[in-house]
mmCIF entry with sequence, helices, sheets and N, C-alpha, C, O atoms, coordinates in Angstrom:
data_MODEL
# 
_entry.id   MODEL 
# 
_entity.id                         1 
_entity.type                       polymer 
_entity.pdbx_number_of_molecules   1 
# 
_entity_poly.entity_id                      1 
_entity_poly.type                           'polypeptide(L)' 
_entity_poly.nstd_linkage                   no 
_entity_poly.nstd_monomer                   no 
_entity_poly.pdbx_seq_one_letter_code       MYGARGFGAVDEIVRIPVIEYLLVGVLAALVGAGLRAAGLVRRRRPAGASQDEG 
_entity_poly.pdbx_seq_one_letter_code_can   MYGARGFGAVDEIVRIPVIEYLLVGVLAALVGAGLRAAGLVRRRRPAGASQDEG 
_entity_poly.pdbx_strand_id                 A 
# 
loop_
_entity_poly_seq.entity_id 
_entity_poly_seq.num 
_entity_poly_seq.mon_id 
_entity_poly_seq.hetero 
1 1  MET n 
1 2  TYR n 
1 3  GLY n 
1 4  ALA n 
1 5  ARG n 
1 6  GLY n 
1 7  PHE n 
1 8  GLY n 
1 9  ALA n 
1 10 VAL n 
1 11 ASP n 
1 12 GLU n 
1 13 ILE n 
1 14 VAL n 
1 15 ARG n 
1 16 ILE n 
1 17 PRO n 
1 18 VAL n 
1 19 ILE n 
1 20 GLU n 
1 21 TYR n 
1 22 LEU n 
1 23 LEU n 
1 24 VAL n 
1 25 GLY n 
1 26 VAL n 
1 27 LEU n 
1 28 ALA n 
1 29 ALA n 
1 30 LEU n 
1 31 VAL n 
1 32 GLY n 
1 33 ALA n 
1 34 GLY n 
1 35 LEU n 
1 36 ARG n 
1 37 ALA n 
1 38 ALA n 
1 39 GLY n 
1 40 LEU n 
1 41 VAL n 
1 42 ARG n 
1 43 ARG n 
1 44 ARG n 
1 45 ARG n 
1 46 PRO n 
1 47 ALA n 
1 48 GLY n 
1 49 ALA n 
1 50 SER n 
1 51 GLN n 
1 52 ASP n 
1 53 GLU n 
1 54 GLY n 
# 
_struct_asym.id          A 
_struct_asym.entity_id   1 
# 
loop_
_struct_conf.conf_type_id 
_struct_conf.id 
_struct_conf.pdbx_PDB_helix_id 
_struct_conf.beg_label_comp_id 
_struct_conf.beg_label_asym_id 
_struct_conf.beg_label_seq_id 
_struct_conf.pdbx_beg_PDB_ins_code 
_struct_conf.end_label_comp_id 
_struct_conf.end_label_asym_id 
_struct_conf.end_label_seq_id 
_struct_conf.pdbx_end_PDB_ins_code 
_struct_conf.beg_auth_comp_id 
_struct_conf.beg_auth_asym_id 
_struct_conf.beg_auth_seq_id 
_struct_conf.end_auth_comp_id 
_struct_conf.end_auth_asym_id 
_struct_conf.end_auth_seq_id 
_struct_conf.pdbx_PDB_helix_class 
_struct_conf.details 
_struct_conf.pdbx_PDB_helix_length 
HELX_P HELX_P1 AA1 TYR A 2  ? ARG A 5  ? TYR A 2  ARG A 5  1 ? 4  
HELX_P HELX_P2 AA2 PHE A 7  ? ALA A 9  ? PHE A 7  ALA A 9  5 ? 3  
HELX_P HELX_P3 AA3 GLU A 12 ? ARG A 43 ? GLU A 12 ARG A 43 1 ? 32 
# 
_struct_conf_type.id          HELX_P 
_struct_conf_type.criteria    ? 
_struct_conf_type.reference   ? 
# 
loop_
_atom_site.group_PDB 
_atom_site.id 
_atom_site.type_symbol 
_atom_site.label_atom_id 
_atom_site.label_alt_id 
_atom_site.label_comp_id 
_atom_site.label_asym_id 
_atom_site.label_entity_id 
_atom_site.label_seq_id 
_atom_site.pdbx_PDB_ins_code 
_atom_site.Cartn_x 
_atom_site.Cartn_y 
_atom_site.Cartn_z 
_atom_site.occupancy 
_atom_site.B_iso_or_equiv 
_atom_site.pdbx_formal_charge 
_atom_site.auth_seq_id 
_atom_site.auth_comp_id 
_atom_site.auth_asym_id 
_atom_site.auth_atom_id 
_atom_site.pdbx_PDB_model_num 
ATOM 1   N N  . MET A 1 1  ? -19.922 6.695   19.119  1.00 0.00 ? 1  MET A N  1 
ATOM 2   C CA . MET A 1 1  ? -19.918 5.305   18.725  1.00 0.00 ? 1  MET A CA 1 
ATOM 3   C C  . MET A 1 1  ? -19.122 4.468   19.727  1.00 0.00 ? 1  MET A C  1 
ATOM 4   O O  . MET A 1 1  ? -19.596 3.422   20.171  1.00 0.00 ? 1  MET A O  1 
ATOM 5   N N  . TYR A 1 2  ? -17.945 4.909   20.078  1.00 0.00 ? 2  TYR A N  1 
ATOM 6   C CA . TYR A 1 2  ? -17.110 4.123   20.977  1.00 0.00 ? 2  TYR A CA 1 
ATOM 7   C C  . TYR A 1 2  ? -17.533 4.275   22.438  1.00 0.00 ? 2  TYR A C  1 
ATOM 8   O O  . TYR A 1 2  ? -17.072 3.525   23.299  1.00 0.00 ? 2  TYR A O  1 
ATOM 9   N N  . GLY A 1 3  ? -18.396 5.230   22.718  1.00 0.00 ? 3  GLY A N  1 
ATOM 10  C CA . GLY A 1 3  ? -18.919 5.340   24.072  1.00 0.00 ? 3  GLY A CA 1 
ATOM 11  C C  . GLY A 1 3  ? -19.807 4.158   24.413  1.00 0.00 ? 3  GLY A C  1 
ATOM 12  O O  . GLY A 1 3  ? -19.800 3.676   25.546  1.00 0.00 ? 3  GLY A O  1 
ATOM 13  N N  . ALA A 1 4  ? -20.577 3.686   23.427  1.00 0.00 ? 4  ALA A N  1 
ATOM 14  C CA . ALA A 1 4  ? -21.470 2.555   23.640  1.00 0.00 ? 4  ALA A CA 1 
ATOM 15  C C  . ALA A 1 4  ? -20.720 1.220   23.576  1.00 0.00 ? 4  ALA A C  1 
ATOM 16  O O  . ALA A 1 4  ? -21.078 0.277   24.282  1.00 0.00 ? 4  ALA A O  1 
ATOM 17  N N  . ARG A 1 5  ? -19.700 1.136   22.750  1.00 0.00 ? 5  ARG A N  1 
ATOM 18  C CA . ARG A 1 5  ? -18.955 -0.113  22.573  1.00 0.00 ? 5  ARG A CA 1 
ATOM 19  C C  . ARG A 1 5  ? -17.802 -0.246  23.546  1.00 0.00 ? 5  ARG A C  1 
ATOM 20  O O  . ARG A 1 5  ? -17.277 -1.339  23.756  1.00 0.00 ? 5  ARG A O  1 
ATOM 21  N N  . GLY A 1 6  ? -17.418 0.844   24.125  1.00 0.00 ? 6  GLY A N  1 
ATOM 22  C CA . GLY A 1 6  ? -16.268 0.827   25.018  1.00 0.00 ? 6  GLY A CA 1 
ATOM 23  C C  . GLY A 1 6  ? -15.026 1.303   24.276  1.00 0.00 ? 6  GLY A C  1 
ATOM 24  O O  . GLY A 1 6  ? -14.921 1.179   23.056  1.00 0.00 ? 6  GLY A O  1 
ATOM 25  N N  . PHE A 1 7  ? -14.110 1.838   25.027  1.00 0.00 ? 7  PHE A N  1 
ATOM 26  C CA . PHE A 1 7  ? -12.922 2.404   24.398  1.00 0.00 ? 7  PHE A CA 1 
ATOM 27  C C  . PHE A 1 7  ? -11.849 1.350   24.118  1.00 0.00 ? 7  PHE A C  1 
ATOM 28  O O  . PHE A 1 7  ? -10.748 1.696   23.688  1.00 0.00 ? 7  PHE A O  1 
ATOM 29  N N  . GLY A 1 8  ? -12.144 0.101   24.349  1.00 0.00 ? 8  GLY A N  1 
ATOM 30  C CA . GLY A 1 8  ? -11.205 -0.964  24.024  1.00 0.00 ? 8  GLY A CA 1 
ATOM 31  C C  . GLY A 1 8  ? -11.090 -1.197  22.528  1.00 0.00 ? 8  GLY A C  1 
ATOM 32  O O  . GLY A 1 8  ? -10.125 -1.809  22.071  1.00 0.00 ? 8  GLY A O  1 
ATOM 33  N N  . ALA A 1 9  ? -12.063 -0.718  21.756  1.00 0.00 ? 9  ALA A N  1 
ATOM 34  C CA . ALA A 1 9  ? -12.068 -0.918  20.306  1.00 0.00 ? 9  ALA A CA 1 
ATOM 35  C C  . ALA A 1 9  ? -11.607 0.324   19.553  1.00 0.00 ? 9  ALA A C  1 
ATOM 36  O O  . ALA A 1 9  ? -11.787 0.404   18.338  1.00 0.00 ? 9  ALA A O  1 
ATOM 37  N N  . VAL A 1 10 ? -11.021 1.286   20.243  1.00 0.00 ? 10 VAL A N  1 
ATOM 38  C CA . VAL A 1 10 ? -10.587 2.519   19.598  1.00 0.00 ? 10 VAL A CA 1 
ATOM 39  C C  . VAL A 1 10 ? -9.470  2.247   18.585  1.00 0.00 ? 10 VAL A C  1 
ATOM 40  O O  . VAL A 1 10 ? -9.278  3.034   17.657  1.00 0.00 ? 10 VAL A O  1 
ATOM 41  N N  . ASP A 1 11 ? -8.739  1.156   18.749  1.00 0.00 ? 11 ASP A N  1 
ATOM 42  C CA . ASP A 1 11 ? -7.681  0.838   17.792  1.00 0.00 ? 11 ASP A CA 1 
ATOM 43  C C  . ASP A 1 11 ? -8.221  0.603   16.386  1.00 0.00 ? 11 ASP A C  1 
ATOM 44  O O  . ASP A 1 11 ? -7.461  0.651   15.419  1.00 0.00 ? 11 ASP A O  1 
ATOM 45  N N  . GLU A 1 12 ? -9.530  0.347   16.257  1.00 0.00 ? 12 GLU A N  1 
ATOM 46  C CA . GLU A 1 12 ? -10.133 0.161   14.947  1.00 0.00 ? 12 GLU A CA 1 
ATOM 47  C C  . GLU A 1 12 ? -10.022 1.418   14.098  1.00 0.00 ? 12 GLU A C  1 
ATOM 48  O O  . GLU A 1 12 ? -10.011 1.331   12.870  1.00 0.00 ? 12 GLU A O  1 
ATOM 49  N N  . ILE A 1 13 ? -9.941  2.566   14.719  1.00 0.00 ? 13 ILE A N  1 
ATOM 50  C CA . ILE A 1 13 ? -9.855  3.831   13.991  1.00 0.00 ? 13 ILE A CA 1 
ATOM 51  C C  . ILE A 1 13 ? -8.613  3.838   13.105  1.00 0.00 ? 13 ILE A C  1 
ATOM 52  O O  . ILE A 1 13 ? -8.637  4.415   12.018  1.00 0.00 ? 13 ILE A O  1 
ATOM 53  N N  . VAL A 1 14 ? -7.555  3.220   13.542  1.00 0.00 ? 14 VAL A N  1 
ATOM 54  C CA . VAL A 1 14 ? -6.316  3.165   12.767  1.00 0.00 ? 14 VAL A CA 1 
ATOM 55  C C  . VAL A 1 14 ? -6.196  1.829   12.037  1.00 0.00 ? 14 VAL A C  1 
ATOM 56  O O  . VAL A 1 14 ? -5.794  1.788   10.874  1.00 0.00 ? 14 VAL A O  1 
ATOM 57  N N  . ARG A 1 15 ? -6.538  0.757   12.707  1.00 0.00 ? 15 ARG A N  1 
ATOM 58  C CA . ARG A 1 15 ? -6.316  -0.588  12.162  1.00 0.00 ? 15 ARG A CA 1 
ATOM 59  C C  . ARG A 1 15 ? -7.096  -0.840  10.876  1.00 0.00 ? 15 ARG A C  1 
ATOM 60  O O  . ARG A 1 15 ? -6.529  -1.358  9.915   1.00 0.00 ? 15 ARG A O  1 
ATOM 61  N N  . ILE A 1 16 ? -8.350  -0.495  10.832  1.00 0.00 ? 16 ILE A N  1 
ATOM 62  C CA . ILE A 1 16 ? -9.175  -0.793  9.660   1.00 0.00 ? 16 ILE A CA 1 
ATOM 63  C C  . ILE A 1 16 ? -8.702  -0.032  8.426   1.00 0.00 ? 16 ILE A C  1 
ATOM 64  O O  . ILE A 1 16 ? -8.557  -0.655  7.374   1.00 0.00 ? 16 ILE A O  1 
ATOM 65  N N  . PRO A 1 17 ? -8.450  1.283   8.488   1.00 0.00 ? 17 PRO A N  1 
ATOM 66  C CA . PRO A 1 17 ? -7.929  1.966   7.287   1.00 0.00 ? 17 PRO A CA 1 
ATOM 67  C C  . PRO A 1 17 ? -6.561  1.445   6.843   1.00 0.00 ? 17 PRO A C  1 
ATOM 68  O O  . PRO A 1 17 ? -6.295  1.370   5.644   1.00 0.00 ? 17 PRO A O  1 
ATOM 69  N N  . VAL A 1 18 ? -5.700  1.088   7.783   1.00 0.00 ? 18 VAL A N  1 
ATOM 70  C CA . VAL A 1 18 ? -4.387  0.554   7.412   1.00 0.00 ? 18 VAL A CA 1 
ATOM 71  C C  . VAL A 1 18 ? -4.550  -0.756  6.651   1.00 0.00 ? 18 VAL A C  1 
ATOM 72  O O  . VAL A 1 18 ? -3.874  -0.970  5.645   1.00 0.00 ? 18 VAL A O  1 
ATOM 73  N N  . ILE A 1 19 ? -5.425  -1.624  7.108   1.00 0.00 ? 19 ILE A N  1 
ATOM 74  C CA . ILE A 1 19 ? -5.677  -2.888  6.417   1.00 0.00 ? 19 ILE A CA 1 
ATOM 75  C C  . ILE A 1 19 ? -6.222  -2.628  5.012   1.00 0.00 ? 19 ILE A C  1 
ATOM 76  O O  . ILE A 1 19 ? -5.819  -3.292  4.057   1.00 0.00 ? 19 ILE A O  1 
ATOM 77  N N  . GLU A 1 20 ? -7.133  -1.669  4.884   1.00 0.00 ? 20 GLU A N  1 
ATOM 78  C CA . GLU A 1 20 ? -7.701  -1.365  3.570   1.00 0.00 ? 20 GLU A CA 1 
ATOM 79  C C  . GLU A 1 20 ? -6.633  -0.832  2.614   1.00 0.00 ? 20 GLU A C  1 
ATOM 80  O O  . GLU A 1 20 ? -6.597  -1.225  1.448   1.00 0.00 ? 20 GLU A O  1 
ATOM 81  N N  . TYR A 1 21 ? -5.766  0.055   3.096   1.00 0.00 ? 21 TYR A N  1 
ATOM 82  C CA . TYR A 1 21 ? -4.702  0.574   2.245   1.00 0.00 ? 21 TYR A CA 1 
ATOM 83  C C  . TYR A 1 21 ? -3.727  -0.538  1.850   1.00 0.00 ? 21 TYR A C  1 
ATOM 84  O O  . TYR A 1 21 ? -3.255  -0.561  0.713   1.00 0.00 ? 21 TYR A O  1 
ATOM 85  N N  . LEU A 1 22 ? -3.423  -1.442  2.749   1.00 0.00 ? 22 LEU A N  1 
ATOM 86  C CA . LEU A 1 22 ? -2.551  -2.567  2.424   1.00 0.00 ? 22 LEU A CA 1 
ATOM 87  C C  . LEU A 1 22 ? -3.180  -3.456  1.355   1.00 0.00 ? 22 LEU A C  1 
ATOM 88  O O  . LEU A 1 22 ? -2.493  -3.919  0.444   1.00 0.00 ? 22 LEU A O  1 
ATOM 89  N N  . LEU A 1 23 ? -4.471  -3.692  1.467   1.00 0.00 ? 23 LEU A N  1 
ATOM 90  C CA . LEU A 1 23 ? -5.152  -4.510  0.466   1.00 0.00 ? 23 LEU A CA 1 
ATOM 91  C C  . LEU A 1 23 ? -5.152  -3.828  -0.897  1.00 0.00 ? 23 LEU A C  1 
ATOM 92  O O  . LEU A 1 23 ? -5.010  -4.499  -1.919  1.00 0.00 ? 23 LEU A O  1 
ATOM 93  N N  . VAL A 1 24 ? -5.309  -2.519  -0.929  1.00 0.00 ? 24 VAL A N  1 
ATOM 94  C CA . VAL A 1 24 ? -5.235  -1.790  -2.195  1.00 0.00 ? 24 VAL A CA 1 
ATOM 95  C C  . VAL A 1 24 ? -3.842  -1.931  -2.795  1.00 0.00 ? 24 VAL A C  1 
ATOM 96  O O  . VAL A 1 24 ? -3.704  -2.104  -4.006  1.00 0.00 ? 24 VAL A O  1 
ATOM 97  N N  . GLY A 1 25 ? -2.808  -1.858  -1.959  1.00 0.00 ? 25 GLY A N  1 
ATOM 98  C CA . GLY A 1 25 ? -1.445  -2.038  -2.441  1.00 0.00 ? 25 GLY A CA 1 
ATOM 99  C C  . GLY A 1 25 ? -1.209  -3.432  -2.995  1.00 0.00 ? 25 GLY A C  1 
ATOM 100 O O  . GLY A 1 25 ? -0.564  -3.591  -4.031  1.00 0.00 ? 25 GLY A O  1 
ATOM 101 N N  . VAL A 1 26 ? -1.728  -4.442  -2.310  1.00 0.00 ? 26 VAL A N  1 
ATOM 102 C CA . VAL A 1 26 ? -1.588  -5.828  -2.787  1.00 0.00 ? 26 VAL A CA 1 
ATOM 103 C C  . VAL A 1 26 ? -2.320  -5.997  -4.110  1.00 0.00 ? 26 VAL A C  1 
ATOM 104 O O  . VAL A 1 26 ? -1.797  -6.620  -5.033  1.00 0.00 ? 26 VAL A O  1 
ATOM 105 N N  . LEU A 1 27 ? -3.514  -5.454  -4.208  1.00 0.00 ? 27 LEU A N  1 
ATOM 106 C CA . LEU A 1 27 ? -4.271  -5.551  -5.450  1.00 0.00 ? 27 LEU A CA 1 
ATOM 107 C C  . LEU A 1 27 ? -3.540  -4.853  -6.593  1.00 0.00 ? 27 LEU A C  1 
ATOM 108 O O  . LEU A 1 27 ? -3.487  -5.382  -7.703  1.00 0.00 ? 27 LEU A O  1 
ATOM 109 N N  . ALA A 1 28 ? -2.978  -3.676  -6.339  1.00 0.00 ? 28 ALA A N  1 
ATOM 110 C CA . ALA A 1 28 ? -2.221  -2.959  -7.366  1.00 0.00 ? 28 ALA A CA 1 
ATOM 111 C C  . ALA A 1 28 ? -0.997  -3.762  -7.794  1.00 0.00 ? 28 ALA A C  1 
ATOM 112 O O  . ALA A 1 28 ? -0.660  -3.792  -8.978  1.00 0.00 ? 28 ALA A O  1 
ATOM 113 N N  . ALA A 1 29 ? -0.331  -4.411  -6.849  1.00 0.00 ? 29 ALA A N  1 
ATOM 114 C CA . ALA A 1 29 ? 0.834   -5.229  -7.185  1.00 0.00 ? 29 ALA A CA 1 
ATOM 115 C C  . ALA A 1 29 ? 0.426   -6.423  -8.040  1.00 0.00 ? 29 ALA A C  1 
ATOM 116 O O  . ALA A 1 29 ? 1.139   -6.780  -8.978  1.00 0.00 ? 29 ALA A O  1 
ATOM 117 N N  . LEU A 1 30 ? -0.701  -7.039  -7.735  1.00 0.00 ? 30 LEU A N  1 
ATOM 118 C CA . LEU A 1 30 ? -1.171  -8.177  -8.529  1.00 0.00 ? 30 LEU A CA 1 
ATOM 119 C C  . LEU A 1 30 ? -1.551  -7.754  -9.942  1.00 0.00 ? 30 LEU A C  1 
ATOM 120 O O  . LEU A 1 30 ? -1.233  -8.448  -10.907 1.00 0.00 ? 30 LEU A O  1 
ATOM 121 N N  . VAL A 1 31 ? -2.225  -6.629  -10.063 1.00 0.00 ? 31 VAL A N  1 
ATOM 122 C CA . VAL A 1 31 ? -2.592  -6.122  -11.391 1.00 0.00 ? 31 VAL A CA 1 
ATOM 123 C C  . VAL A 1 31 ? -1.331  -5.774  -12.171 1.00 0.00 ? 31 VAL A C  1 
ATOM 124 O O  . VAL A 1 31 ? -1.227  -6.093  -13.355 1.00 0.00 ? 31 VAL A O  1 
ATOM 125 N N  . GLY A 1 32 ? -0.378  -5.124  -11.519 1.00 0.00 ? 32 GLY A N  1 
ATOM 126 C CA . GLY A 1 32 ? 0.878   -4.779  -12.183 1.00 0.00 ? 32 GLY A CA 1 
ATOM 127 C C  . GLY A 1 32 ? 1.639   -6.016  -12.639 1.00 0.00 ? 32 GLY A C  1 
ATOM 128 O O  . GLY A 1 32 ? 2.193   -6.034  -13.738 1.00 0.00 ? 32 GLY A O  1 
ATOM 129 N N  . ALA A 1 33 ? 1.670   -7.049  -11.802 1.00 0.00 ? 33 ALA A N  1 
ATOM 130 C CA . ALA A 1 33 ? 2.340   -8.291  -12.180 1.00 0.00 ? 33 ALA A CA 1 
ATOM 131 C C  . ALA A 1 33 ? 1.633   -8.948  -13.365 1.00 0.00 ? 33 ALA A C  1 
ATOM 132 O O  . ALA A 1 33 ? 2.284   -9.485  -14.261 1.00 0.00 ? 33 ALA A O  1 
ATOM 133 N N  . GLY A 1 34 ? 0.316   -8.902  -13.365 1.00 0.00 ? 34 GLY A N  1 
ATOM 134 C CA . GLY A 1 34 ? -0.435  -9.464  -14.494 1.00 0.00 ? 34 GLY A CA 1 
ATOM 135 C C  . GLY A 1 34 ? -0.171  -8.712  -15.783 1.00 0.00 ? 34 GLY A C  1 
ATOM 136 O O  . GLY A 1 34 ? -0.022  -9.324  -16.841 1.00 0.00 ? 34 GLY A O  1 
ATOM 137 N N  . LEU A 1 35 ? -0.113  -7.397  -15.705 1.00 0.00 ? 35 LEU A N  1 
ATOM 138 C CA . LEU A 1 35 ? 0.178   -6.605  -16.900 1.00 0.00 ? 35 LEU A CA 1 
ATOM 139 C C  . LEU A 1 35 ? 1.602   -6.848  -17.386 1.00 0.00 ? 35 LEU A C  1 
ATOM 140 O O  . LEU A 1 35 ? 1.848   -6.918  -18.590 1.00 0.00 ? 35 LEU A O  1 
ATOM 141 N N  . ARG A 1 36 ? 2.526   -6.976  -16.460 1.00 0.00 ? 36 ARG A N  1 
ATOM 142 C CA . ARG A 1 36 ? 3.922   -7.250  -16.839 1.00 0.00 ? 36 ARG A CA 1 
ATOM 143 C C  . ARG A 1 36 ? 4.028   -8.636  -17.494 1.00 0.00 ? 36 ARG A C  1 
ATOM 144 O O  . ARG A 1 36 ? 4.741   -8.801  -18.484 1.00 0.00 ? 36 ARG A O  1 
ATOM 145 N N  . ALA A 1 37 ? 3.331   -9.615  -16.950 1.00 0.00 ? 37 ALA A N  1 
ATOM 146 C CA . ALA A 1 37 ? 3.341   -10.958 -17.533 1.00 0.00 ? 37 ALA A CA 1 
ATOM 147 C C  . ALA A 1 37 ? 2.714   -10.943 -18.925 1.00 0.00 ? 37 ALA A C  1 
ATOM 148 O O  . ALA A 1 37 ? 3.214   -11.603 -19.835 1.00 0.00 ? 37 ALA A O  1 
ATOM 149 N N  . ALA A 1 38 ? 1.639   -10.205 -19.094 1.00 0.00 ? 38 ALA A N  1 
ATOM 150 C CA . ALA A 1 38 ? 1.008   -10.107 -20.410 1.00 0.00 ? 38 ALA A CA 1 
ATOM 151 C C  . ALA A 1 38 ? 1.951   -9.446  -21.405 1.00 0.00 ? 38 ALA A C  1 
ATOM 152 O O  . ALA A 1 38 ? 1.990   -9.840  -22.571 1.00 0.00 ? 38 ALA A O  1 
ATOM 153 N N  . GLY A 1 39 ? 2.705   -8.454  -20.966 1.00 0.00 ? 39 GLY A N  1 
ATOM 154 C CA . GLY A 1 39 ? 3.677   -7.813  -21.841 1.00 0.00 ? 39 GLY A CA 1 
ATOM 155 C C  . GLY A 1 39 ? 4.783   -8.755  -22.252 1.00 0.00 ? 39 GLY A C  1 
ATOM 156 O O  . GLY A 1 39 ? 5.236   -8.721  -23.396 1.00 0.00 ? 39 GLY A O  1 
ATOM 157 N N  . LEU A 1 40 ? 5.228   -9.600  -21.329 1.00 0.00 ? 40 LEU A N  1 
ATOM 158 C CA . LEU A 1 40 ? 6.268   -10.570 -21.661 1.00 0.00 ? 40 LEU A CA 1 
ATOM 159 C C  . LEU A 1 40 ? 5.756   -11.602 -22.658 1.00 0.00 ? 40 LEU A C  1 
ATOM 160 O O  . LEU A 1 40 ? 6.482   -12.009 -23.565 1.00 0.00 ? 40 LEU A O  1 
ATOM 161 N N  . VAL A 1 41 ? 4.508   -12.025 -22.490 1.00 0.00 ? 41 VAL A N  1 
ATOM 162 C CA . VAL A 1 41 ? 3.929   -13.003 -23.407 1.00 0.00 ? 41 VAL A CA 1 
ATOM 163 C C  . VAL A 1 41 ? 3.807   -12.397 -24.802 1.00 0.00 ? 41 VAL A C  1 
ATOM 164 O O  . VAL A 1 41 ? 4.074   -13.073 -25.796 1.00 0.00 ? 41 VAL A O  1 
ATOM 165 N N  . ARG A 1 42 ? 3.408   -11.142 -24.882 1.00 0.00 ? 42 ARG A N  1 
ATOM 166 C CA . ARG A 1 42 ? 3.269   -10.490 -26.185 1.00 0.00 ? 42 ARG A CA 1 
ATOM 167 C C  . ARG A 1 42 ? 4.607   -10.353 -26.891 1.00 0.00 ? 42 ARG A C  1 
ATOM 168 O O  . ARG A 1 42 ? 4.685   -10.502 -28.111 1.00 0.00 ? 42 ARG A O  1 
ATOM 169 N N  . ARG A 1 43 ? 5.663   -10.070 -26.135 1.00 0.00 ? 43 ARG A N  1 
ATOM 170 C CA . ARG A 1 43 ? 6.978   -9.885  -26.744 1.00 0.00 ? 43 ARG A CA 1 
ATOM 171 C C  . ARG A 1 43 ? 7.595   -11.192 -27.201 1.00 0.00 ? 43 ARG A C  1 
ATOM 172 O O  . ARG A 1 43 ? 8.510   -11.174 -28.024 1.00 0.00 ? 43 ARG A O  1 
ATOM 173 N N  . ARG A 1 44 ? 7.131   -12.317 -26.702 1.00 0.00 ? 44 ARG A N  1 
ATOM 174 C CA . ARG A 1 44 ? 7.717   -13.613 -27.053 1.00 0.00 ? 44 ARG A CA 1 
ATOM 175 C C  . ARG A 1 44 ? 7.095   -14.231 -28.300 1.00 0.00 ? 44 ARG A C  1 
ATOM 176 O O  . ARG A 1 44 ? 7.454   -15.351 -28.664 1.00 0.00 ? 44 ARG A O  1 
ATOM 177 N N  . ARG A 1 45 ? 6.192   -13.549 -28.953 1.00 0.00 ? 45 ARG A N  1 
ATOM 178 C CA . ARG A 1 45 ? 5.599   -14.101 -30.178 1.00 0.00 ? 45 ARG A CA 1 
ATOM 179 C C  . ARG A 1 45 ? 6.659   -14.242 -31.253 1.00 0.00 ? 45 ARG A C  1 
ATOM 180 O O  . ARG A 1 45 ? 7.595   -13.445 -31.324 1.00 0.00 ? 45 ARG A O  1 
ATOM 181 N N  . PRO A 1 46 ? 6.510   -15.256 -32.087 1.00 0.00 ? 46 PRO A N  1 
ATOM 182 C CA . PRO A 1 46 ? 7.462   -15.410 -33.196 1.00 0.00 ? 46 PRO A CA 1 
ATOM 183 C C  . PRO A 1 46 ? 7.400   -14.208 -34.138 1.00 0.00 ? 46 PRO A C  1 
ATOM 184 O O  . PRO A 1 46 ? 6.375   -13.531 -34.227 1.00 0.00 ? 46 PRO A O  1 
ATOM 185 N N  . ALA A 1 47 ? 8.490   -13.954 -34.832 1.00 0.00 ? 47 ALA A N  1 
ATOM 186 C CA . ALA A 1 47 ? 8.578   -12.764 -35.678 1.00 0.00 ? 47 ALA A CA 1 
ATOM 187 C C  . ALA A 1 47 ? 7.550   -12.796 -36.809 1.00 0.00 ? 47 ALA A C  1 
ATOM 188 O O  . ALA A 1 47 ? 7.061   -11.737 -37.202 1.00 0.00 ? 47 ALA A O  1 
ATOM 189 N N  . GLY A 1 48 ? 7.206   -13.960 -37.344 1.00 0.00 ? 48 GLY A N  1 
ATOM 190 C CA . GLY A 1 48 ? 6.277   -14.043 -38.458 1.00 0.00 ? 48 GLY A CA 1 
ATOM 191 C C  . GLY A 1 48 ? 4.815   -14.108 -38.045 1.00 0.00 ? 48 GLY A C  1 
ATOM 192 O O  . GLY A 1 48 ? 3.939   -14.078 -38.909 1.00 0.00 ? 48 GLY A O  1 
ATOM 193 N N  . ALA A 1 49 ? 4.532   -14.193 -36.777 1.00 0.00 ? 49 ALA A N  1 
ATOM 194 C CA . ALA A 1 49 ? 3.148   -14.343 -36.313 1.00 0.00 ? 49 ALA A CA 1 
ATOM 195 C C  . ALA A 1 49 ? 2.436   -13.006 -36.361 1.00 0.00 ? 49 ALA A C  1 
ATOM 196 O O  . ALA A 1 49 ? 2.987   -11.979 -35.964 1.00 0.00 ? 49 ALA A O  1 
ATOM 197 N N  . SER A 1 50 ? 1.208   -13.028 -36.849 1.00 0.00 ? 50 SER A N  1 
ATOM 198 C CA . SER A 1 50 ? 0.414   -11.793 -36.856 1.00 0.00 ? 50 SER A CA 1 
ATOM 199 C C  . SER A 1 50 ? -0.333  -11.667 -35.550 1.00 0.00 ? 50 SER A C  1 
ATOM 200 O O  . SER A 1 50 ? -0.431  -12.626 -34.784 1.00 0.00 ? 50 SER A O  1 
ATOM 201 N N  . GLN A 1 51 ? -0.858  -10.487 -35.298 1.00 0.00 ? 51 GLN A N  1 
ATOM 202 C CA . GLN A 1 51 ? -1.570  -10.249 -34.051 1.00 0.00 ? 51 GLN A CA 1 
ATOM 203 C C  . GLN A 1 51 ? -2.950  -10.890 -34.057 1.00 0.00 ? 51 GLN A C  1 
ATOM 204 O O  . GLN A 1 51 ? -3.548  -11.066 -32.996 1.00 0.00 ? 51 GLN A O  1 
ATOM 205 N N  . ASP A 1 52 ? -3.472  -11.246 -35.240 1.00 0.00 ? 52 ASP A N  1 
ATOM 206 C CA . ASP A 1 52 ? -4.795  -11.840 -35.322 1.00 0.00 ? 52 ASP A CA 1 
ATOM 207 C C  . ASP A 1 52 ? -4.784  -13.281 -34.830 1.00 0.00 ? 52 ASP A C  1 
ATOM 208 O O  . ASP A 1 52 ? -5.818  -13.799 -34.407 1.00 0.00 ? 52 ASP A O  1 
ATOM 209 N N  . GLU A 1 53 ? -3.639  -13.926 -34.879 1.00 0.00 ? 53 GLU A N  1 
ATOM 210 C CA . GLU A 1 53 ? -3.552  -15.303 -34.421 1.00 0.00 ? 53 GLU A CA 1 
ATOM 211 C C  . GLU A 1 53 ? -3.524  -15.329 -32.903 1.00 0.00 ? 53 GLU A C  1 
ATOM 212 O O  . GLU A 1 53 ? -2.837  -14.515 -32.285 1.00 0.00 ? 53 GLU A O  1 
ATOM 213 N N  . GLY A 1 54 ? -4.255  -16.247 -32.292 1.00 0.00 ? 54 GLY A N  1 
ATOM 214 C CA . GLY A 1 54 ? -4.308  -16.248 -30.848 1.00 0.00 ? 54 GLY A CA 1 
ATOM 215 C C  . GLY A 1 54 ? -3.714  -17.444 -30.308 1.00 0.00 ? 54 GLY A C  1 
ATOM 216 O O  . GLY A 1 54 ? -3.670  -17.616 -29.090 1.00 0.00 ? 54 GLY A O  1 
# 
């Protein structure tokens, strides 16, 4: 593949997977933050409120 494109693009072998892993980490952090925020919202309900009320 790199014989036809030239060896100047060989850095893609490392760069592209690193970017993908970083994006997975960012996505996991966003999901975790959303779940943590949802947990905080659930804990702040008044003591007399039932779960059926939205």
